[in-house]
DSSP file (Angstrom, degrees, kcal/mol; ACC not computed):
  #  RESIDUE AA STRUCTURE BP1 BP2  ACC     N-H-->O    O-->H-N    N-H-->O    O-->H-N    TCO  KAPPA ALPHA  PHI   PSI    X-CA   Y-CA   Z-CA
    1    1 A M              0   0    0      0, 0.0    66,-1.2     0, 0.0     2,-0.2   0.000 360.0 360.0 360.0  90.3   75.2  -21.5  -19.3
    2    2 A K  E     +A   66   0A   0     64,-0.2     2,-0.3    65,-0.1    64,-0.2  -0.495 360.0 139.2 -79.7 151.2   77.2  -19.4  -16.9
    3    3 A G  E     -A   65   0A   0     62,-2.4    62,-2.0    -2,-0.2     2,-0.3  -0.915  42.8 -92.0-165.5-166.8   77.3  -15.7  -17.4
    4    4 A D  E     -B   42   0B   0     38,-3.4    38,-1.6    -2,-0.3     2,-0.5  -0.837  22.2-140.3-122.6 157.9   77.3  -12.2  -15.9
    5    5 A Q  E     -B   41   0B   0     58,-0.4    58,-0.8    -2,-0.3     2,-0.4  -0.977  14.6-163.3-115.9 132.7   74.6   -9.7  -15.2
    6    6 A W  E     -BC  40  62B   0     34,-0.8    34,-2.0    -2,-0.5     2,-0.5  -0.961   5.2-154.1-115.9 137.6   75.1   -6.0  -15.8
    7    7 A N  E     +B   39   0B   0     54,-0.6     2,-0.4    -2,-0.4    32,-0.3  -0.936  19.8 170.8-109.6 130.9   72.9   -3.4  -14.4
    8    8 A Y  E     -B   38   0B   0     30,-1.8    30,-4.1    -2,-0.5     2,-0.4  -1.000   9.2-166.7-141.4 135.4   72.6   -0.1  -16.3
    9    9 A S        +     0   0    0     -2,-0.4    50,-0.3    28,-0.3    28,-0.2  -0.976  34.4 120.1-136.4 143.3   70.3    2.8  -15.7
   10   10 A R  S    S+     0   0    0      1,-0.5    26,-0.1    -2,-0.4     2,-0.1   0.266  74.5  21.4-157.7 -45.7   69.1    5.9  -17.4
   11   11 A R  S    S-     0   0    0      2,-0.3    -1,-0.5    24,-0.1    25,-0.1  -0.344  87.5 -83.9-116.4-158.1   65.4    6.0  -18.0
   12   12 A K  S    S+     0   0    0     -2,-0.1     2,-0.1    23,-0.1    24,-0.1   0.872  92.4  86.3 -83.2 -37.8   62.3    4.3  -16.6
   13   13 A Q        -     0   0    0     22,-0.3    24,-3.8    75,-0.1     2,-0.5  -0.393  65.2-145.5 -72.9 140.9   62.1    1.0  -18.5
   14   14 A R  E     -d   37   0B   0     22,-0.2    75,-2.5    -2,-0.1    74,-1.9  -0.932  15.0-165.5-106.1 119.1   64.0   -2.0  -17.2
   15   15 A L  E     -de  38  89B   0     22,-3.3    24,-2.5    -2,-0.5    75,-0.2  -0.903  10.7-171.0-112.7 129.1   65.4   -4.3  -19.8
   16   16 A L  E     + e   0  90B   0     73,-3.0    75,-1.9    -2,-0.5     2,-0.4  -0.722  12.2 179.3-118.4  81.5   66.6   -7.8  -19.0
   17   17 A P  E     - e   0  91B   0      0, 0.0    24,-2.5     0, 0.0     2,-0.7  -0.679  13.1-157.0 -85.1 129.9   68.4   -9.1  -22.2
   18   18 A K  E    S-fe  41  92B   0     73,-4.5    75,-3.1    -2,-0.4    76,-0.8  -0.909  74.0 -11.3-108.4 110.2   69.8  -12.6  -21.8
   19   19 A G  S    S+     0   0    0     22,-4.0     2,-1.3    -2,-0.7    -1,-0.2   0.815  71.8 168.1  80.1  30.3   72.7  -13.3  -24.2
   20   20 A V        +     0   0    0     21,-0.3     2,-0.3    -3,-0.2    -1,-0.2  -0.678  38.8 113.9 -74.9  97.1   72.3  -10.4  -26.6
   21   21 A Q        -     0   0    0     -2,-1.3     6,-0.2    72,-0.2     2,-0.2  -0.986  63.3-119.7-159.5 163.3   75.6  -11.0  -28.4
   22   22 A T    >   -     0   0    0      4,-2.2     3,-1.9    -2,-0.3    -3,-0.0  -0.487  51.3 -91.0 -97.3 178.2   77.4  -11.9  -31.5
   23   23 A S  T 3  S+     0   0    0      1,-0.3    -1,-0.0    -2,-0.2    -2,-0.0   0.725 129.2  53.0 -66.2 -22.1   79.7  -14.9  -31.8
   24   24 A D  T 3  S-     0   0    0      2,-0.1    -1,-0.3    22,-0.0     3,-0.1   0.346 122.0-106.7 -95.6   5.0   82.6  -12.7  -30.8
   25   25 A G  S <  S+     0   0    0     -3,-1.9    24,-0.5     1,-0.3     2,-0.3   0.467  76.4 129.9  89.9   1.3   80.8  -11.5  -27.7
   26   26 A R        -     0   0    0     22,-0.1    -4,-2.2    23,-0.1    -1,-0.3  -0.645  64.7-111.9 -89.2 148.7   80.0   -8.0  -28.8
   27   27 A S    >   -     0   0    0     -2,-0.3     3,-0.5    -6,-0.2    -6,-0.2  -0.675  20.3-154.5 -76.8 126.9   76.4   -6.7  -28.4
   28   28 A P  T 3  S+     0   0    0      0, 0.0    -1,-0.1     0, 0.0     3,-0.1   0.596  87.9  34.4 -79.6 -10.0   75.0   -6.2  -31.9
   29   29 A N  T >>  +     0   0    0     -9,-0.1     4,-0.8     1,-0.1     3,-0.8  -0.429  58.9 151.4-145.1  66.2   72.5   -3.6  -30.7
   30   30 A V  H X> S+     0   0    0     -3,-0.5     4,-1.1     1,-0.2     3,-0.6   0.832  77.0  63.6 -64.2 -28.9   73.9   -1.4  -27.9
   31   31 A S  H 34 S+     0   0    0      1,-0.2    -1,-0.2     2,-0.2     3,-0.1   0.824  94.9  59.6 -66.1 -27.2   71.7    1.4  -29.1
   32   32 A M  H <4 S+     0   0    0     -3,-0.8    -1,-0.2     1,-0.2    -2,-0.2   0.854 109.1  45.0 -65.5 -29.3   68.6   -0.8  -28.2
   33   33 A M  H X< S+     0   0    0     -4,-0.8     3,-1.6    -3,-0.6    -1,-0.2   0.696  86.5 111.9 -88.1 -16.8   69.9   -0.9  -24.6
   34   34 A Q  T 3< S+     0   0    0     -4,-1.1     3,-0.1     1,-0.3   -24,-0.1  -0.281  83.3  16.1 -58.2 134.6   70.7    2.9  -24.4
   35   35 A G  T 3  S+     0   0    0      1,-0.3     2,-0.3   -26,-0.1   -22,-0.3   0.636 103.0 108.8  76.0  16.1   68.4    4.7  -22.0
   36   36 A H  S <  S-     0   0    0     -3,-1.6     2,-0.7   -26,-0.1    -1,-0.3  -0.865  76.4-113.8-117.2 156.2   67.1    1.7  -20.2
   37   37 A M  E     - d   0  14B   0    -24,-3.8   -22,-3.3    -2,-0.3     2,-0.5  -0.816  51.1-160.7 -81.1 122.6   67.6    0.3  -16.8
   38   38 A L  E     -Bd   8  15B   0    -30,-4.1   -30,-1.8    -2,-0.7     2,-0.5  -0.897  34.5-178.2-123.5 128.2   69.5   -2.9  -17.7
   39   39 A S  E     -B    7   0B   0    -24,-2.5     2,-0.5    -2,-0.5   -32,-0.3  -0.994  27.8-164.3-115.6 122.8   70.2   -6.3  -16.1
   40   40 A Y  E     -B    6   0B   0    -34,-2.0   -34,-0.8    -2,-0.5     2,-0.5  -0.908  13.3-169.7-120.4 130.5   72.3   -8.1  -18.6
   41   41 A V  E     +Bf   5  18B   0    -24,-2.5   -22,-4.0    -2,-0.5   -21,-0.3  -0.966  34.6 110.4-118.4 124.1   73.0  -11.9  -18.6
   42   42 A G  E     -B    4   0B   0    -38,-1.6   -38,-3.4    -2,-0.5    -2,-0.0  -0.975  64.9 -52.3-174.3 178.3   75.7  -13.3  -21.0
   43   43 A E    >   -     0   0    0     -2,-0.3     3,-2.1   -40,-0.3   -40,-0.2  -0.160  53.7-105.9 -64.5 160.4   79.1  -14.8  -21.2
   44   44 A E  T >  S+     0   0    0      1,-0.3     3,-2.0     2,-0.2     4,-0.2   0.782 116.9  69.5 -60.1 -29.7   82.1  -13.3  -19.6
   45   45 A K  T >> S+     0   0    0      1,-0.3     3,-0.7     2,-0.2     4,-0.5   0.566  81.8  76.8 -67.6  -6.9   83.4  -12.2  -23.0
   46   46 A L  H <>  +     0   0    0     -3,-2.1     4,-2.1     1,-0.2    -1,-0.3   0.584  69.0  87.1 -79.9  -8.0   80.5   -9.7  -23.1
   47   47 A R  H <> S+     0   0    0     -3,-2.0     4,-0.8     1,-0.2    -1,-0.2   0.901  88.0  52.1 -55.2 -38.4   82.4   -7.4  -20.6
   48   48 A E  H X4 S+     0   0    0     -3,-0.7     3,-0.9    -4,-0.2     4,-0.4   0.929 108.8  49.2 -61.5 -45.7   84.0   -6.0  -23.7
   49   49 A G  H >< S+     0   0    0     -4,-0.5     3,-0.9   -24,-0.5     4,-0.4   0.813 106.1  57.0 -60.7 -33.8   80.6   -5.3  -25.2
   50   50 A S  H >X S+     0   0    0     -4,-2.1     4,-1.8     1,-0.2     3,-0.8   0.700  87.9  76.8 -74.6 -18.0   79.4   -3.7  -22.0
   51   51 A S  H <X S+     0   0    0     -3,-0.9     4,-2.7    -4,-0.8    -1,-0.2   0.793  85.6  62.4 -67.0 -24.8   82.2   -1.1  -22.2
   52   52 A A  H <> S+     0   0    0     -3,-0.9     4,-0.7    -4,-0.4    -1,-0.3   0.859 106.1  46.6 -64.0 -34.9   80.3    0.8  -24.9
   53   53 A I  H <4>S+     0   0    0     -3,-0.8     5,-1.4    -4,-0.4     3,-0.3   0.886 112.3  48.3 -74.1 -37.9   77.6    1.3  -22.3
   54   54 A V  H ><5S+     0   0    0     -4,-1.8     3,-2.5     1,-0.2    -2,-0.2   0.894 104.3  60.4 -66.8 -41.3   80.1    2.4  -19.6
   55   55 A R  H 3<5S+     0   0    0     -4,-2.7    -1,-0.2     1,-0.3    -2,-0.2   0.788  98.0  60.9 -56.4 -28.4   81.7    4.8  -22.1
   56   56 A D  T 3<5S-     0   0    0     -4,-0.7    -1,-0.3    -3,-0.3    -2,-0.2   0.375 126.9-102.5 -84.0   7.2   78.3    6.5  -22.3
   57   57 A G  T < 5S+     0   0    0     -3,-2.5     2,-0.2     1,-0.3    -3,-0.2   0.642  78.6 130.7  87.5  15.7   78.6    7.3  -18.6
   58   58 A D      < -     0   0    0     -5,-1.4    -1,-0.3    -4,-0.1     2,-0.2  -0.644  57.3-106.7-100.3 160.9   76.3    4.6  -17.3
   59   59 A R        -     0   0    0    -50,-0.3     2,-0.4    -2,-0.2   -50,-0.2  -0.568  28.2-168.6 -93.0 153.0   77.1    2.2  -14.5
   60   60 A V        +     0   0    0     -2,-0.2     2,-0.3   -52,-0.1   -52,-0.1  -0.999   5.2 179.8-139.6 128.5   77.8   -1.5  -14.9
   61   61 A S        -     0   0    0     -2,-0.4   -54,-0.6   -54,-0.2     2,-0.4  -0.970  18.6-136.8-130.8 151.6   77.9   -4.2  -12.1
   62   62 A N  B     +C    6   0B   0     -2,-0.3     2,-0.4   -56,-0.2   -56,-0.2  -0.894  20.0 175.1-112.0 129.9   78.6   -7.9  -12.5
   63   63 A I        -     0   0    0    -58,-0.8   -58,-0.4    -2,-0.4     2,-0.3  -0.967  29.5-129.0-133.0 122.1   76.9  -10.8  -10.8
   64   64 A R        +     0   0    0     -2,-0.4     2,-0.3   -60,-0.2   -60,-0.2  -0.486  38.3 165.2 -72.4 127.9   77.7  -14.4  -11.7
   65   65 A V  E     -A    3   0A   0    -62,-2.0   -62,-2.4    -2,-0.3     2,-0.5  -0.978  35.7-148.6-140.7 153.3   74.7  -16.6  -12.6
   66   66 A D  E >   -A    2   0A   0     -2,-0.3     3,-2.0   -64,-0.2     7,-0.3  -0.960  13.4-160.7-115.6 105.0   73.8  -19.9  -14.2
   67   67 A V  T 3  S+     0   0    0    -66,-1.2    56,-0.1    -2,-0.5    57,-0.1   0.530  86.9  65.6 -69.5  -3.4   70.5  -19.5  -15.8
   68   68 A T  T 3  S+     0   0    0    -67,-0.2     2,-0.6    55,-0.1    -1,-0.3   0.480  88.6  80.7 -89.5  -2.2   69.9  -23.3  -16.0
   69   69 A V  S <> S-     0   0    0     -3,-2.0     4,-2.2     1,-0.1     3,-0.4  -0.912  74.5-147.9-106.6 117.5   69.9  -23.3  -12.2
   70   70 A E  H  > S+     0   0    0     -2,-0.6     4,-2.3     1,-0.2     5,-0.2   0.875  97.2  53.2 -57.8 -40.0   66.5  -22.3  -10.7
   71   71 A S  H  > S+     0   0    0      1,-0.2     4,-2.3     2,-0.2    -1,-0.2   0.883 108.3  50.4 -58.2 -39.3   68.1  -20.8   -7.6
   72   72 A D  H  > S+     0   0    0     -3,-0.4     4,-3.0    -6,-0.3    -2,-0.2   0.906 108.7  51.3 -65.7 -41.3   70.3  -18.6   -9.7
   73   73 A V  H  X S+     0   0    0     -4,-2.2     4,-2.8    -7,-0.3    -2,-0.2   0.931 111.2  48.0 -62.6 -43.6   67.4  -17.4  -11.8
   74   74 A K  H  X S+     0   0    0     -4,-2.3     4,-2.8     2,-0.2    -1,-0.2   0.913 113.5  47.8 -63.8 -38.8   65.5  -16.4   -8.6
   75   75 A R  H  X S+     0   0    0     -4,-2.3     4,-3.0     2,-0.2     5,-0.3   0.937 111.4  50.7 -64.6 -44.3   68.6  -14.7   -7.3
   76   76 A L  H  X S+     0   0    0     -4,-3.0     4,-2.6     2,-0.2    -2,-0.2   0.937 113.1  46.3 -56.6 -49.0   69.1  -12.9  -10.7
   77   77 A H  H  X S+     0   0    0     -4,-2.8     4,-2.5     1,-0.2     5,-0.2   0.936 114.0  47.4 -59.8 -49.5   65.4  -11.7  -10.5
   78   78 A R  H  X S+     0   0    0     -4,-2.8     4,-2.3     1,-0.2    -2,-0.2   0.897 114.8  45.1 -59.1 -45.3   65.6  -10.6   -6.9
   79   79 A L  H  X S+     0   0    0     -4,-3.0     4,-2.1     2,-0.2    -1,-0.2   0.871 111.8  52.2 -68.7 -37.2   68.9   -8.7   -7.4
   80   80 A T  H  X S+     0   0    0     -4,-2.6     4,-2.6    -5,-0.3     5,-0.4   0.927 112.4  45.4 -65.9 -41.9   67.7   -7.1  -10.7
   81   81 A V  H  X S+     0   0    0     -4,-2.5     4,-2.7     1,-0.2    -2,-0.2   0.935 111.8  52.7 -64.3 -44.4   64.4   -5.9   -8.9
   82   82 A E  H  < S+     0   0    0     -4,-2.3    -1,-0.2    -5,-0.2    -2,-0.2   0.885 117.4  37.2 -57.8 -40.7   66.4   -4.7   -6.0
   83   83 A R  H  < S+     0   0    0     -4,-2.1    -1,-0.2     1,-0.1    -2,-0.2   0.780 131.5  24.5 -84.9 -29.1   68.7   -2.6   -8.2
   84   84 A T  H  < S-     0   0    0     -4,-2.6     2,-0.2    -5,-0.2    -3,-0.2   0.567  97.2-119.6-117.9  -8.0   66.3   -1.4  -10.9
   85   85 A G  S  < S-     0   0    0     -4,-2.7     2,-0.3    -5,-0.4    -4,-0.1  -0.211  80.4 -13.7  98.5 -41.9   62.8   -1.4   -9.1
   86   86 A K        -     0   0    0     -6,-0.2     2,-0.5    -2,-0.2    42,-0.0  -0.967  68.2-101.8-172.4 177.7   61.3   -3.8  -11.6
   87   87 A I        +     0   0    0     -2,-0.3   -72,-0.2     1,-0.1     3,-0.1  -0.977  29.7 170.0-119.5 122.0   61.6   -5.5  -15.0
   88   88 A D        +     0   0    0    -74,-1.9    51,-2.3    -2,-0.5     2,-0.4   0.763  69.8  29.6 -95.9 -32.1   59.6   -4.2  -17.9
   89   89 A I  E     -eg  15 139B   0    -75,-2.5   -73,-3.0    49,-0.2     2,-0.5  -0.997  57.7-166.2-136.4 132.2   61.2   -6.1  -20.7
   90   90 A L  E     -eg  16 140B   0     49,-2.5    51,-3.5    -2,-0.4     2,-0.5  -0.989   9.4-171.7-116.5 123.5   62.8   -9.6  -20.9
   91   91 A V  E     -eg  17 141B   0    -75,-1.9   -73,-4.5    -2,-0.5     2,-0.6  -0.969   1.8-169.2-113.0 119.0   64.9  -10.4  -24.1
   92   92 A D  E     +eg  18 142B   0     49,-3.7    51,-3.6    -2,-0.5   -73,-0.2  -0.941  28.5 143.0-110.6 110.6   66.1  -14.0  -24.4
   93   93 A N        +     0   0    0    -75,-3.1     2,-0.3    -2,-0.6   -74,-0.2   0.254  40.7 106.7-126.7   7.1   68.6  -14.4  -27.2
   94   94 A A        +     0   0    0    -76,-0.8     2,-0.3    22,-0.1    49,-0.1  -0.652  36.2 148.9 -94.3 150.1   71.0  -17.0  -25.7
   95   95 A D        -     0   0    0     -2,-0.3     2,-0.4   -76,-0.1    18,-0.0  -0.953  38.2-119.2-158.9 176.4   71.2  -20.6  -26.6
   96   96 A L        -     0   0    0     -2,-0.3     2,-0.4    17,-0.2    21,-0.1  -0.990  24.1-171.7-127.5 134.3   73.5  -23.5  -26.8
   97   97 A M        -     0   0    0     -2,-0.4     2,-0.4     2,-0.0    58,-0.0  -0.996   2.9-176.2-130.5 132.6   74.4  -25.3  -30.1
   98   98 A R        -     0   0    0     -2,-0.4    60,-0.4     2,-0.1     2,-0.3  -0.986  17.8-137.5-128.9 136.3   76.3  -28.5  -30.5
   99   99 A F        +     0   0    0     -2,-0.4     2,-0.2    56,-0.1    56,-0.2  -0.697  49.7  90.2 -91.5 144.7   77.3  -30.2  -33.7
  100  100 A G  B    S-h  155   0C   0     54,-2.4    56,-0.5    -2,-0.3     2,-0.2  -0.770  71.4 -67.3 152.5 165.6   77.1  -33.9  -34.2
  101  101 A K    >>  -     0   0    0     -2,-0.2     3,-1.7     1,-0.1     4,-0.6  -0.564  40.6-124.3 -81.6 144.1   75.1  -36.8  -35.3
  102  102 A L  G >4 S+     0   0    0     51,-0.3     3,-1.1     1,-0.3    -1,-0.1   0.894 111.2  49.9 -51.2 -46.7   72.1  -37.8  -33.3
  103  103 A D  G 34 S+     0   0    0      1,-0.3    -1,-0.3    -3,-0.0    -2,-0.0   0.557 113.3  47.7 -71.8  -9.5   73.3  -41.4  -32.8
  104  104 A E  G <4 S+     0   0    0     -3,-1.7     2,-0.4     2,-0.1    -1,-0.3   0.338  86.7 106.2-112.3   4.2   76.8  -40.1  -31.6
  105  105 A T  S << S-     0   0    0     -3,-1.1    -5,-0.1    -4,-0.6    -3,-0.0  -0.714  70.8-124.2 -93.0 132.5   75.6  -37.5  -29.1
  106  106 A D    >>  -     0   0    0     -2,-0.4     3,-1.3     1,-0.1     4,-1.3  -0.499  19.7-123.7 -69.6 139.4   75.9  -38.1  -25.4
  107  107 A P  H 3> S+     0   0    0      0, 0.0     4,-2.2     0, 0.0     5,-0.1   0.759 110.4  65.9 -58.0 -26.8   72.6  -37.8  -23.5
  108  108 A S  H 3> S+     0   0    0      2,-0.2     4,-2.4     1,-0.2     5,-0.2   0.831  99.4  52.0 -67.5 -33.3   74.3  -35.2  -21.2
  109  109 A V  H <> S+     0   0    0     -3,-1.3     4,-2.6     2,-0.2    -1,-0.2   0.921 108.5  49.1 -65.6 -45.0   74.6  -32.9  -24.3
  110  110 A W  H  X S+     0   0    0     -4,-1.3     4,-2.7     2,-0.2    -2,-0.2   0.945 111.9  50.8 -57.4 -47.8   70.9  -33.3  -25.0
  111  111 A D  H  X S+     0   0    0     -4,-2.2     4,-2.7     1,-0.2     5,-0.2   0.937 112.5  45.0 -59.5 -51.5   70.1  -32.4  -21.3
  112  112 A M  H  X S+     0   0    0     -4,-2.4     4,-2.2     1,-0.2     5,-0.2   0.912 111.2  53.3 -63.1 -39.8   72.3  -29.3  -21.3
  113  113 A L  H  X S+     0   0    0     -4,-2.6     4,-3.3     2,-0.2     5,-0.3   0.950 112.4  43.1 -59.1 -49.1   70.9  -28.1  -24.6
  114  114 A M  H  X>S+     0   0    0     -4,-2.7     4,-2.3     1,-0.2     5,-2.0   0.904 112.9  53.1 -62.6 -40.8   67.3  -28.4  -23.4
  115  115 A R  I  <>S+     0   0    0     -4,-2.7     5,-2.0    -5,-0.2    -1,-0.2   0.872 118.1  36.8 -59.4 -38.8   68.2  -26.8  -20.1
  116  116 A T  I  <5S+     0   0    0     -4,-2.2    -2,-0.2    -5,-0.2    -1,-0.2   0.923 124.9  36.9 -82.3 -46.2   69.8  -23.9  -21.8
  117  117 A N  I  <5S+     0   0    0     -4,-3.3    -3,-0.2    -5,-0.2    -2,-0.2   0.715 134.7  11.3 -83.9 -22.5   67.5  -23.4  -24.8
  118  118 A V  I  X5S+     0   0    0     -4,-2.3     4,-1.8    -5,-0.3    -3,-0.2   0.740 125.7  44.5-123.6 -51.6   64.1  -24.3  -23.3
  119  119 A Y  I  ><S+     0   0    0     -5,-2.0     4,-3.1     2,-0.2     5,-0.2   0.905 110.2  54.9 -72.9 -41.4   64.1  -24.5  -19.5
  120  120 A A  H  ><S+     0   0    0     -5,-2.0     4,-2.3    -6,-0.3     5,-0.2   0.945 110.3  45.4 -56.4 -50.0   66.2  -21.3  -18.8
  121  121 A P  H  > S+     0   0    0      0, 0.0     4,-2.5     0, 0.0    -1,-0.2   0.933 114.1  49.9 -61.5 -41.8   63.9  -19.1  -20.9
  122  122 A W  H  X S+     0   0    0     -4,-1.8     4,-2.8     1,-0.2    -2,-0.2   0.938 110.6  49.1 -57.9 -47.1   60.9  -20.7  -19.2
  123  123 A R  H  X S+     0   0    0     -4,-3.1     4,-1.8     1,-0.2    -1,-0.2   0.879 112.2  48.2 -60.3 -39.8   62.4  -20.1  -15.7
  124  124 A L  H  X S+     0   0    0     -4,-2.3     4,-2.0    -5,-0.2    -1,-0.2   0.916 112.4  50.2 -70.6 -42.0   63.2  -16.4  -16.6
  125  125 A M  H  X S+     0   0    0     -4,-2.5     4,-2.6     1,-0.2    -2,-0.2   0.908 109.0  50.0 -61.4 -44.9   59.6  -16.0  -17.8
  126  126 A V  H  < S+     0   0    0     -4,-2.8    -1,-0.2     1,-0.2    -2,-0.2   0.857 110.2  52.6 -60.5 -36.5   58.1  -17.5  -14.7
  127  127 A A  H  < S+     0   0    0     -4,-1.8     4,-0.4    -5,-0.2    -2,-0.2   0.911 118.8  32.3 -68.8 -40.7   60.2  -15.2  -12.6
  128  128 A V  H  X S+     0   0    0     -4,-2.0     4,-2.4     1,-0.2     5,-0.2   0.742 100.6  77.7 -93.7 -21.4   59.2  -12.0  -14.3
  129  129 A L  H  X S+     0   0    0     -4,-2.6     4,-2.7    -5,-0.2     5,-0.3   0.901  91.4  51.0 -61.3 -43.1   55.6  -12.7  -15.4
  130  130 A P  H  > S+     0   0    0      0, 0.0     4,-2.6     0, 0.0     5,-0.2   0.951 114.9  44.9 -58.3 -46.9   53.8  -12.2  -11.9
  131  131 A E  H  > S+     0   0    0     -4,-0.4     4,-2.1     1,-0.2     6,-0.2   0.903 113.9  47.9 -64.9 -42.5   55.5   -8.9  -11.5
  132  132 A M  H  X>S+     0   0    0     -4,-2.4     5,-3.1     2,-0.2     4,-0.6   0.925 113.0  48.7 -65.4 -43.4   54.7   -7.8  -15.1
  133  133 A C  H ><5S+     0   0    0     -4,-2.7     3,-1.0     1,-0.2    -2,-0.2   0.915 111.1  51.1 -64.3 -44.1   51.0   -8.9  -14.8
  134  134 A K  H 3<5S+     0   0    0     -4,-2.6    -1,-0.2    -5,-0.3    -2,-0.2   0.877 109.7  50.0 -59.7 -39.9   50.8   -7.0  -11.5
  135  135 A A  H 3<5S-     0   0    0     -4,-2.1    -1,-0.3    -5,-0.2    -2,-0.2   0.586 124.4-102.9 -78.0  -5.8   52.2   -3.9  -13.1
  136  136 A G  T <<5S-     0   0    0     -3,-1.0     2,-0.3    -4,-0.6    -3,-0.2   0.534  81.0 -26.3  95.7   9.7   49.7   -4.1  -16.0
  137  137 A G      < -     0   0    0     -5,-3.1     2,-0.3    -6,-0.2    -2,-0.1  -0.811  50.7-177.3 144.8 177.6   52.0   -5.5  -18.6
  138  138 A G        -     0   0    0     -2,-0.3     2,-0.4     2,-0.0   -49,-0.2  -0.913  32.5 -96.7 173.0-176.6   55.5   -5.9  -19.9
  139  139 A S  E     -g   89   0B   0    -51,-2.3   -49,-2.5    -2,-0.3     2,-0.5  -0.993  20.5-170.2-132.2 136.8   57.3   -7.5  -22.9
  140  140 A I  E     -g   90   0B   0     -2,-0.4     2,-0.6   -51,-0.2   -49,-0.2  -0.994   9.4-172.7-120.8 122.5   58.9  -10.8  -23.2
  141  141 A I  E     -g   91   0B   0    -51,-3.5   -49,-3.7    -2,-0.5     2,-0.6  -0.957   2.5-171.8-123.8 112.6   61.0  -11.3  -26.4
  142  142 A N  E     -g   92   0B   0     -2,-0.6     2,-0.5   -51,-0.2   -49,-0.2  -0.932  15.0-147.8-104.9 123.4   62.4  -14.8  -27.1
  143  143 A I        +     0   0    0    -51,-3.6    -2,-0.0    -2,-0.6    22,-0.0  -0.828  24.5 175.3 -94.0 124.7   64.7  -14.8  -30.1
  144  144 A S        -     0   0    0     -2,-0.5     2,-0.3    21,-0.0    -1,-0.1   0.225  19.3-118.0-102.3-136.4   64.5  -18.2  -31.9
  145  145 A S    >   -     0   0    0     17,-0.1     3,-2.4    14,-0.1     4,-0.2  -0.977  27.0-103.1-164.6 158.9   66.2  -19.3  -35.1
  146  146 A I  G >> S+     0   0    0     -2,-0.3     4,-1.6     1,-0.3     3,-1.4   0.649 113.4  76.5 -57.6 -15.5   65.5  -20.6  -38.6
  147  147 A A  G 34 S+     0   0    0      1,-0.3    -1,-0.3     2,-0.2    15,-0.2   0.587  82.6  67.7 -73.8 -10.9   66.3  -24.0  -37.1
  148  148 A G  G <4 S+     0   0    0     -3,-2.4    -1,-0.3    14,-0.2    -2,-0.2   0.661 111.9  30.0 -76.0 -17.3   62.9  -23.9  -35.5
  149  149 A L  T <4 S+     0   0    0     -3,-1.4     2,-0.4     1,-0.3    -2,-0.2   0.621 126.4  36.4-113.6 -20.0   61.4  -24.1  -39.0
  150  150 A K  S  < S-     0   0    0     -4,-1.6    -1,-0.3     9,-0.0     2,-0.2  -0.996  76.0-131.6-141.5 129.2   64.0  -26.2  -41.0
  151  151 A A        -     0   0    0     -2,-0.4     5,-0.1    -3,-0.1    -3,-0.1  -0.519  12.3-159.1 -80.7 146.9   66.1  -29.0  -39.7
  152  152 A F    >   -     0   0    0     -2,-0.2     3,-1.8     3,-0.2     7,-0.2  -0.996  17.2-136.4-126.3 124.3   69.8  -29.2  -40.3
  153  153 A P  T >  S+     0   0    0      0, 0.0     3,-0.8     0, 0.0   -51,-0.3   0.772  99.2  49.5 -53.8 -36.9   71.4  -32.6  -40.0
  154  154 A S  T 3  S+     0   0    0      1,-0.2   -54,-2.4     2,-0.1     3,-0.1   0.594 117.9  40.3 -84.0  -5.3   74.5  -31.8  -38.0
  155  155 A V  B <> S+h  100   0C   0     -3,-1.8     4,-2.5   -56,-0.2    -1,-0.2  -0.208  70.1 140.9-131.5  43.6   72.5  -29.8  -35.4
  156  156 A G  H <> S+     0   0    0     -3,-0.8     4,-1.7   -56,-0.5     5,-0.1   0.855  72.5  49.8 -59.3 -41.4   69.4  -32.0  -34.9
  157  157 A L  H  > S+     0   0    0    -57,-0.2     4,-1.5   -59,-0.2    -1,-0.2   0.921 111.3  49.2 -66.6 -41.5   69.2  -31.5  -31.2
  158  158 A Y  H  > S+     0   0    0    -60,-0.4     4,-1.4     1,-0.2    -2,-0.2   0.909 110.3  51.6 -59.3 -43.7   69.5  -27.7  -31.5
  159  159 A C  H  < S+     0   0    0     -4,-2.5    -1,-0.2     1,-0.2    -2,-0.2   0.848 107.0  54.5 -64.0 -32.5   66.7  -27.8  -34.2
  160  160 A T  H  X S+     0   0    0     -4,-1.7     4,-0.7     1,-0.2    -1,-0.2   0.849 106.5  51.2 -71.2 -32.6   64.5  -29.8  -31.9
  161  161 A S  H  X S+     0   0    0     -4,-1.5     4,-1.5    -3,-0.2     3,-0.2   0.835  97.5  67.4 -70.7 -33.6   64.8  -27.2  -29.1
  162  162 A K  H  X S+     0   0    0     -4,-1.4     4,-2.3     1,-0.2   -14,-0.2   0.856  97.8  48.9 -65.1 -41.1   63.9  -24.1  -31.3
  163  163 A P  H  > S+     0   0    0      0, 0.0     4,-2.5     0, 0.0    -1,-0.2   0.840 108.5  57.1 -69.7 -29.3   60.2  -25.1  -31.9
  164  164 A A  H  X S+     0   0    0     -4,-0.7     4,-2.0    -3,-0.2    -2,-0.2   0.902 108.4  45.3 -63.0 -40.5   59.8  -25.7  -28.2
  165  165 A L  H  X S+     0   0    0     -4,-1.5     4,-1.9     2,-0.2    -1,-0.2   0.917 112.3  51.8 -65.8 -45.7   61.0  -22.1  -27.5
  166  166 A Q  H  X S+     0   0    0     -4,-2.3     4,-0.6     1,-0.2    -2,-0.2   0.885 111.7  46.1 -62.6 -39.6   58.7  -20.8  -30.2
  167  167 A M  H >X S+     0   0    0     -4,-2.5     3,-1.1     1,-0.2     4,-0.8   0.920 110.6  54.0 -66.5 -42.2   55.6  -22.6  -28.7
  168  168 A L  H >< S+     0   0    0     -4,-2.0     3,-0.5     1,-0.3    -2,-0.2   0.839 104.7  54.7 -57.5 -35.5   56.6  -21.4  -25.3
  169  169 A S  H 3< S+     0   0    0     -4,-1.9    -1,-0.3     1,-0.2    -2,-0.2   0.684 106.3  53.0 -73.5 -20.0   56.6  -17.8  -26.6
  170  170 A Q  H <<        0   0    0     -3,-1.1    -1,-0.2    -4,-0.6    -2,-0.2   0.584 360.0 360.0 -96.4 -12.5   53.0  -18.2  -27.9
  171  171 A V    <<        0   0    0     -4,-0.8    -1,-0.2    -3,-0.5    -2,-0.1   0.505 360.0 360.0 -93.7 360.0   51.4  -19.4  -24.7
């Protein structure tokens, strides 16, 4: 899941939202981001969504990352801390969904889906947790789906990944 990171600053809290977007790439809640130091990870189409932040007079910079690659996550964390000082909040709202029958799905699709929907959030959590604990706390918000509670036949692999994210969020 390749994307861009945007850094934005105005107040003390540092927010790292991953994939906060609608299907057309716009951020559904730019107001949530207002007034935070922000490192933003999402698809290139989110550049348009970031323009709302820029219009408010804040700065934005882009860094290409693939959050399914451990070295990229470490680089993302390092650059975010270098630019913002620390990370107070991690918001994970990105995922990958593929339609198809279980018996017709290539194993590479299953691998990519799990790397994006489960391993990437875990890697991001592992990156920020030591710093948050040392600072006395922080917030990690993993956005899941109704698919974690109810299976849908055409997206069975996606539905399988969502309970994993929900359990990861509870430990």
